[in-house]
C-alpha positions as CSV (number, residue, x, y, z in Angstrom):
1,M,63.2,112.3,57.0
2,K,59.8,110.8,55.9
3,K,61.0,107.3,56.8
4,L,62.2,108.5,60.2
5,I,58.7,110.1,60.9
6,L,56.9,106.9,59.8
7,F,59.3,104.8,62.0
8,S,58.6,107.1,64.9
9,L,54.9,106.8,64.5
10,F,55.2,103.1,64.4
11,L,57.2,103.1,67.5
12,L,54.7,105.4,69.2
13,G,51.9,103.1,68.3
14,S,53.8,100.1,69.5
15,I,54.7,101.6,72.9
16,A,51.2,102.8,73.4
17,L,49.8,99.3,72.9
18,W,52.5,97.5,74.9
19,G,52.5,100.0,77.7
20,Q,48.8,99.5,78.5
21,S,47.9,98.2,81.9
22,V,45.1,98.0,84.5
23,T,46.1,99.0,88.0
24,L,44.1,97.7,91.0
25,T,44.4,99.3,94.5
26,F,43.2,97.2,97.4
27,T,42.0,98.4,100.8
28,G,40.2,96.6,103.7
29,Q,37.3,97.7,105.8
30,D,34.8,96.1,108.2
31,Q,31.0,96.3,107.9
32,N,31.1,99.5,109.9
33,G,33.5,101.2,107.5
34,N,36.5,100.9,109.8
35,H,39.9,100.3,108.2
36,V,41.2,96.7,108.2
37,Q,44.8,96.0,107.4
38,L,45.0,93.4,104.6
39,D,47.4,90.5,105.2
40,R,47.2,89.4,101.6
41,V,44.9,89.4,98.5
42,V,44.3,86.3,96.3
43,I,43.8,87.4,92.7
44,A,42.4,85.0,90.2
45,N,41.8,85.3,86.4
46,L,38.8,83.0,85.9
47,T,38.9,83.5,82.1
48,R,42.5,82.4,81.7
49,N,42.7,80.1,84.7
50,W,45.6,81.6,86.7
51,Q,45.9,82.8,90.3
52,E,48.5,84.6,92.4
53,T,48.8,86.3,95.7
54,I,50.1,89.7,96.9
55,A,51.0,90.0,100.6
56,F,51.3,92.9,103.0
57,P,52.6,95.6,102.5
58,D,51.7,95.3,98.8
59,T,48.3,96.9,98.2
60,V,48.6,97.8,94.4
61,Y,48.5,95.3,91.6
62,T,49.1,95.9,87.9
63,L,47.7,93.7,85.1
64,S,49.8,94.1,82.0
65,I,47.6,93.8,78.9
66,G,48.7,91.1,76.4
67,V,48.3,87.5,75.6
68,G,50.9,85.1,74.2
69,V,53.9,87.5,74.3
70,E,56.3,88.5,77.1
71,N,54.8,91.5,79.0
72,Y,57.4,94.1,79.9
73,M,56.1,95.8,83.0
74,L,55.6,99.5,83.3
75,K,55.2,100.5,86.9
76,E,55.0,103.7,88.8
77,E,58.3,102.9,90.5
78,M,60.1,103.4,87.2
79,K,59.4,106.5,85.0
80,V,61.1,107.8,81.9
81,M,60.3,111.4,81.1
82,P,60.2,112.3,78.3
83,N,59.5,109.1,76.3
84,P,59.9,109.2,73.3
85,F,63.0,111.5,73.6
86,D,65.5,113.2,71.3
87,G,68.8,111.6,72.3
88,A,68.6,112.1,76.0
89,T,66.0,111.5,78.8
90,R,65.7,111.3,82.6
91,V,64.7,108.3,84.7
92,N,63.1,108.2,88.1
93,L,63.5,105.0,90.1
94,S,61.6,104.6,93.3
95,A,62.8,102.1,95.9
96,P,61.0,101.0,99.1
97,A,64.4,100.5,100.9
98,N,68.1,100.7,100.2
99,E,68.9,98.0,97.7
100,Q,71.5,97.0,95.0
101,A,70.3,97.5,91.5
102,L,71.7,96.8,88.0
103,L,70.4,99.1,85.2
104,T,70.7,97.7,81.6
105,I,69.7,99.1,78.3
106,V,69.4,96.8,75.3
107,D,67.9,97.1,71.8
108,M,65.2,94.8,70.4
109,Q,67.8,92.3,69.4
110,G,69.1,92.1,72.9
111,R,72.4,93.9,72.3
112,I,73.6,95.8,75.3
113,F,74.1,99.6,74.9
114,A,74.6,100.7,78.5
115,R,74.9,99.2,81.9
116,Y,75.1,100.8,85.4
117,N,75.5,99.0,88.8
118,T,74.5,101.1,91.8
119,E,72.8,101.1,95.2
120,L,69.4,102.7,95.2
121,A,68.4,104.8,98.2
122,A,65.0,104.5,99.9
123,G,63.0,107.0,98.0
124,D,63.3,108.5,94.5
125,N,66.6,108.0,92.5
126,Y,67.4,110.0,89.4
127,F,69.4,109.1,86.3
128,N,70.2,110.7,83.0
129,I,70.3,108.5,80.0
130,S,71.8,109.4,76.6
131,L,71.6,107.1,73.5
132,S,73.3,107.6,70.1
133,T,71.0,105.6,67.7
134,P,67.4,106.4,67.0
135,Q,65.5,103.1,67.7
136,M,63.5,101.3,70.4
137,Y,65.3,100.2,73.6
138,I,64.4,98.2,76.7
139,L,65.5,99.6,80.1
140,T,65.6,96.9,82.8
141,V,66.2,97.3,86.5
142,Q,67.2,94.2,88.4
143,T,67.3,94.1,92.3
144,P,67.5,91.2,94.7
145,T,63.6,91.3,95.1
146,R,62.2,92.4,91.8
147,R,62.8,93.0,88.1
148,Q,61.2,95.8,86.1
149,S,61.4,96.6,82.4
150,L,59.9,99.2,80.1
151,K,60.3,100.3,76.5
152,M,61.9,103.6,75.5
153,V,61.9,105.3,72.1
154,N,64.9,107.4,71.0
155,T,64.3,109.6,68.0
156,G,67.6,111.5,68.0
157,H,71.4,111.3,68.4
158,G,72.6,111.8,72.0
159,G,76.3,111.2,71.4
160,S,77.5,108.5,73.7
161,D,75.5,105.6,75.1
162,R,75.5,105.9,78.9
163,I,73.6,106.0,82.2
164,M,74.6,108.6,84.8
165,F,73.3,108.9,88.4
166,T,72.3,112.4,89.4
167,G,70.9,112.1,92.9
168,S,68.1,110.9,95.2
169,T,65.4,112.2,97.5
170,Y,63.5,110.5,100.3
171,N,59.9,109.9,99.5
172,P,57.6,108.0,102.0
173,R,55.2,107.3,99.1
174,T,57.6,104.8,97.7
175,L,57.5,102.6,100.8
176,Q,54.2,101.2,99.5
177,L,55.2,98.3,97.3
178,K,53.3,97.3,94.2
179,G,53.0,94.0,92.4
180,T,52.8,93.4,88.6
181,S,51.3,90.3,87.0
182,T,53.4,88.4,84.4
183,H,50.3,86.4,83.4
184,D,48.2,86.9,80.3
185,F,45.4,89.4,80.7
186,L,43.0,91.2,78.3
187,P,40.4,93.9,79.3
188,G,37.0,92.2,80.1
189,D,38.6,89.1,81.7
190,Y,36.5,87.8,84.6
191,M,38.5,88.3,87.8
192,R,38.0,87.2,91.4
193,Y,39.5,88.9,94.4
194,I,39.6,87.6,98.0
195,G,41.2,89.4,100.9
196,Y,42.5,88.0,104.2
197,A,43.2,89.9,107.4
198,N,44.0,89.1,111.0
199,I,41.1,90.3,113.1
200,S,41.2,89.6,116.9
201,N,43.9,87.0,116.3
202,I,41.8,85.1,113.8
203,T,42.5,85.0,110.0
204,R,39.3,86.2,108.3
205,Q,38.3,86.1,104.7
206,S,36.7,89.1,103.0
207,A,33.6,89.0,100.9
208,V,34.5,87.8,97.4
209,I,34.6,90.3,94.5
210,A,34.0,88.7,91.2
211,Q,33.6,90.9,88.1
212,P,34.9,91.6,84.6
213,Q,37.9,93.9,84.8
214,S,38.8,96.5,82.1
215,Y,39.9,99.7,83.9
216,D,41.9,100.9,86.8
217,E,39.9,100.5,90.0
218,A,40.1,101.0,93.8
219,L,38.7,97.8,95.4
220,S,37.5,97.7,99.0
221,M,37.7,94.3,100.5
222,E,34.9,94.1,103.1
223,F,35.2,92.0,106.2
224,F,32.0,91.0,108.0
225,A,31.5,89.6,111.4
226,A,32.6,86.0,111.7
227,D,29.0,84.8,111.2
228,A,28.1,87.0,108.3
229,V,30.4,86.4,105.3
230,P,28.1,86.4,102.3
231,C,28.3,84.8,98.8
232,P,28.9,87.4,96.1
233,G,25.7,88.8,94.7
234,M,23.5,86.7,97.0
235,P,23.9,87.6,100.7
236,T,20.5,85.9,101.5
237,I,18.2,83.3,100.0
238,A,14.6,82.4,100.8
239,D,12.9,79.0,100.8
240,H,9.4,78.2,99.5
241,E,7.9,79.3,102.8
242,G,9.6,82.6,102.8
243,N,12.1,81.7,105.5
244,V,15.3,83.8,104.8
245,Y,18.8,82.3,105.2
246,H,22.1,84.1,105.1
247,T,24.8,82.6,102.8
248,V,28.5,81.9,103.3
249,Q,31.1,81.5,100.6
250,I,34.0,79.1,101.3
251,G,36.3,78.6,98.4
252,S,34.1,77.9,95.3
253,Q,31.2,76.7,97.4
254,C,28.2,78.9,98.4
255,W,26.3,77.4,101.5
256,T,23.4,78.4,103.6
257,K,24.8,79.8,106.8
258,E,21.8,78.6,108.9
259,N,20.2,75.2,109.1
260,M,17.0,74.6,107.1
261,R,13.8,75.2,109.0
262,C,10.9,74.8,106.5
263,E,8.0,72.8,107.8
264,T,6.4,71.7,104.5
265,S,7.4,70.0,101.3
266,P,8.3,72.4,98.4
267,R,7.0,69.7,96.0
268,T,3.6,68.7,97.6
269,G,3.0,71.3,100.3
270,Q,2.6,68.5,102.9
271,R,3.4,69.5,106.4
272,F,5.9,67.2,108.1
273,I,6.7,68.9,111.4
274,N,6.2,66.7,114.5
275,D,4.4,64.0,112.5
276,S,5.0,60.5,111.3
277,F,4.5,59.2,107.8
278,A,3.8,55.9,106.3
279,Y,5.2,55.6,102.9
280,I,6.4,53.0,100.3
281,S,9.9,53.0,98.8
282,H,11.0,50.5,96.2
283,G,8.2,48.1,97.2
284,Y,8.8,48.3,101.0
285,S,6.6,50.1,103.6
286,Y,8.1,52.5,106.1
287,T,6.8,54.6,109.0
288,E,9.1,57.5,109.8
289,D,9.1,60.6,111.9
290,G,9.2,63.7,109.6
291,A,11.0,66.5,111.4
292,Y,11.0,68.3,114.7
293,W,12.7,71.2,116.5
294,P,15.9,70.3,118.5
295,N,15.0,69.0,122.0
296,H,11.4,68.7,120.9
297,D,11.1,72.4,121.5
298,S,9.4,75.0,119.4
299,A,10.6,77.6,116.9
300,S,9.9,80.4,119.3
301,N,12.1,78.9,122.0
302,V,14.9,77.4,119.9
303,G,15.4,80.3,117.5
304,N,16.0,80.3,113.8
305,E,19.7,79.5,114.0
306,L,19.3,75.9,115.0
307,G,16.7,74.9,112.4
308,L,14.8,71.7,112.2
309,L,16.0,68.1,112.4
310,Y,14.9,66.1,109.4
311,S,14.7,62.5,108.4
312,W,16.6,61.6,105.3
313,A,13.4,60.8,103.3
314,V,11.9,64.2,104.3
315,A,15.1,66.1,103.6
316,L,15.2,64.6,100.1
317,D,11.4,65.3,99.8
318,T,10.5,61.8,98.8
319,I,7.4,61.3,101.0
320,G,4.4,60.4,98.8
321,S,6.5,59.9,95.7
322,E,6.7,56.1,95.9
323,G,10.4,56.5,96.7
324,E,11.1,57.7,93.2
325,W,12.8,61.1,92.5
326,C,15.2,62.5,90.0
327,A,18.3,64.6,90.1
328,D,18.7,67.5,87.7
329,T,21.1,67.4,84.8
330,N,24.0,68.2,87.1
331,G,23.2,65.4,89.5
332,H,21.8,67.7,92.2
333,Y,18.9,66.7,94.5
334,R,16.9,69.8,95.5
335,G,15.0,68.1,98.4
336,I,13.7,70.8,100.8
337,C,16.3,73.4,99.6
338,P,15.4,76.7,97.9
339,E,15.1,76.6,94.2
340,G,18.5,76.6,92.6
341,W,20.1,75.0,95.6
342,H,20.5,71.3,96.6
343,I,21.3,68.8,99.4
344,P,25.1,68.4,99.3
345,S,26.6,65.1,98.2
346,R,29.3,63.3,100.1
347,Y,31.8,64.6,97.6
348,E,30.7,68.2,98.2
349,W,31.1,67.7,102.0
350,L,34.6,66.2,101.2
351,A,35.4,69.3,99.1
352,L,34.6,71.5,102.0
353,Y,36.9,69.4,104.2
354,N,39.7,69.5,101.6
355,Y,39.5,73.3,101.2
356,F,41.5,73.7,104.4
357,A,44.5,71.8,103.0
358,S,45.2,74.7,100.7
359,H,44.2,77.3,103.4
360,P,46.0,76.1,106.5
361,E,46.0,79.6,108.0
362,L,42.3,79.0,108.8
363,T,42.9,75.9,110.8
364,C,44.0,75.5,114.4
365,N,47.7,75.8,114.6
366,G,47.9,76.3,110.8
367,N,48.2,72.6,110.1
368,G,45.6,72.4,107.4
369,V,43.8,69.5,109.1
370,S,42.3,70.8,112.4
371,N,39.3,72.5,110.7
372,A,36.6,72.1,113.3
373,K,37.1,75.4,115.0
374,A,37.1,77.2,111.7
375,L,33.6,75.8,111.0
376,A,32.0,76.0,114.4
377,A,30.1,78.9,115.9
378,Q,31.5,80.9,118.8
379,T,28.5,80.2,121.0
380,G,26.4,77.3,122.2
381,W,29.2,74.7,122.6
382,M,29.9,73.0,125.9
383,R,33.4,74.2,127.0
384,I,36.1,71.6,127.3
385,N,39.9,71.5,127.4
386,G,41.9,70.7,124.3
387,T,43.9,73.1,122.1
388,C,42.1,72.5,118.8
389,S,38.7,71.2,120.0
390,V,35.5,73.1,119.2
391,G,34.7,73.6,122.9
392,S,38.1,74.9,123.8
393,N,38.2,78.7,123.8
394,P,35.2,79.0,121.4
395,S,35.7,82.7,121.0
396,T,38.4,81.8,118.5
397,N,36.0,79.7,116.4
398,N,34.3,80.4,113.1
399,A,37.2,81.7,110.9
400,T,35.1,80.8,107.8
401,G,31.7,82.0,108.9
402,F,30.1,78.6,108.4
403,T,28.7,78.9,111.9
404,I,27.9,75.3,112.9
405,R,25.8,75.3,116.1
406,P,25.2,72.3,118.3
407,T,21.7,71.0,117.6
408,S,21.7,67.3,118.8
409,Y,20.4,64.6,116.4
410,G,18.0,61.7,116.1
411,S,16.6,60.0,119.1
412,Y,19.1,61.7,121.3
413,Q,17.5,65.1,120.9
414,D,16.6,65.2,124.6
415,I,20.2,65.2,125.9
416,C,23.5,66.8,125.2
417,I,22.2,69.5,122.9
418,F,25.4,71.5,123.6
419,N,27.7,68.8,122.4
420,Y,27.2,68.0,118.7
421,A,25.7,68.7,115.3
422,H,25.1,66.2,112.5
423,F,24.3,67.0,108.8
424,L,22.6,65.0,106.1
425,S,23.9,64.4,102.6
426,N,22.0,63.2,99.5
427,A,23.3,59.7,100.2
428,Y,21.2,57.8,102.8
429,N,24.4,56.2,104.3
430,F,26.6,59.3,104.7
431,C,26.6,62.3,107.0
432,A,28.9,65.0,108.4
433,K,29.4,65.4,112.1
434,L,31.0,67.9,114.5
435,W,31.2,67.3,118.3
436,T,32.5,69.7,120.9
437,T,35.5,67.4,121.4
438,D,36.4,67.2,117.7
439,T,39.4,68.9,116.1
440,D,38.2,68.3,112.5
441,L,34.9,67.8,110.6
442,Y,34.0,64.1,110.8
443,L,32.7,62.5,107.6
444,E,31.0,59.2,108.3
445,T,29.8,56.3,106.1
446,L,26.9,54.5,107.8
447,L,25.5,51.0,107.6
448,Y,21.9,52.3,107.9
449,P,20.0,55.6,107.1
450,P,20.9,58.3,109.7
451,A,18.5,59.5,112.4
452,R,17.0,63.0,112.1
453,N,19.8,65.5,111.4
454,S,20.3,69.1,110.4
455,V,20.3,70.2,106.8
456,R,22.5,72.7,105.0
457,C,22.0,73.6,101.4
458,L,24.5,74.3,98.6
459,R,24.0,76.6,95.6
460,N,23.9,74.9,92.2
461,E,27.0,75.8,90.2
């Protein structure tokens, strides 16, 4: 009897440990608190480097706690009560629809003790189970769409080993599906959640939730207007002059949503708006316009969204430095960007372009290539014909919230301001372009330094 009690306590401790899980419930809402139906949620464990997706109508996700061992999944759709039990117990199986199911009971060595093939009805299905030997068992339910397992502890003698169906009841609650992870997870793992929803016939990305996860939690995925999707924990950033910029998260990159508009150097304080500079770089003398507002206008007329057009030397903040400047230890060049941010490299512009290959739903016609409309603002562009062009039906633009507005560039600032936008990189011979006729972001290698262009900044990672 003493051995049986000790064995039972061991089994109880084991099932308590193995049965632990963290359940996440996802809902969607817009910035006004209105409900948004989620199409899918991408769930990533950044600590253990795995990712998976649950799709509508799944809204609940269970993280089974354990590392390096097979995790048997305990879900609300399958309940054993009581458990542990004295020879006999009752099982409730919930099904979202009518489906075939095979119930199997095995011991820890994999020996089969009972098997039952049936059709589950939509709703709650009830079974009686009896087992003759006191020990731990695994009950598995296999359907065409899912497989669920849980551990049971029998402490008594129930006579024969059998599974018997006793009836079913309709329950609308069971029509809400739930997903369970088979990946390794431990409390405190750093998780990231991104929701996607179809809003006004455009696939939108929610604000990113990134946090350590240890407990059950209801998570609300918030969808902002197309031009206001913030980076997690940093919806805005200010430059050295106090100008405030909104941020936008695209994949792993956090960008400024508006173009830079500071008029002075963060390094020297020198003013470079509407002025020319004579400077020396690597032994050669240059005279160069610093920066100006698009169309030679003013900030009051142009507005903050367009920002300034900068020469490459001014954007990198090299004026007065004899052409010498240094990157930080990560190879970032701050230039005129806020502290902790930098002028993007050609490779970072390329990473933005390549993001759409794995997110084709954001591109025109879902082809993973036609990304121009997903990056362009919905206003300001000259309207043209062409299914996937920026200027064609611009109300469907800006699925990412990157909000590129036409600003003109260089010596052409007096004409066609509604046609194109050009952006600098930290390389003098490389820039990113978007024209109203384009279907994808154009990355160009130049034979000479670019004319005055717009500047976006990227957060240091």
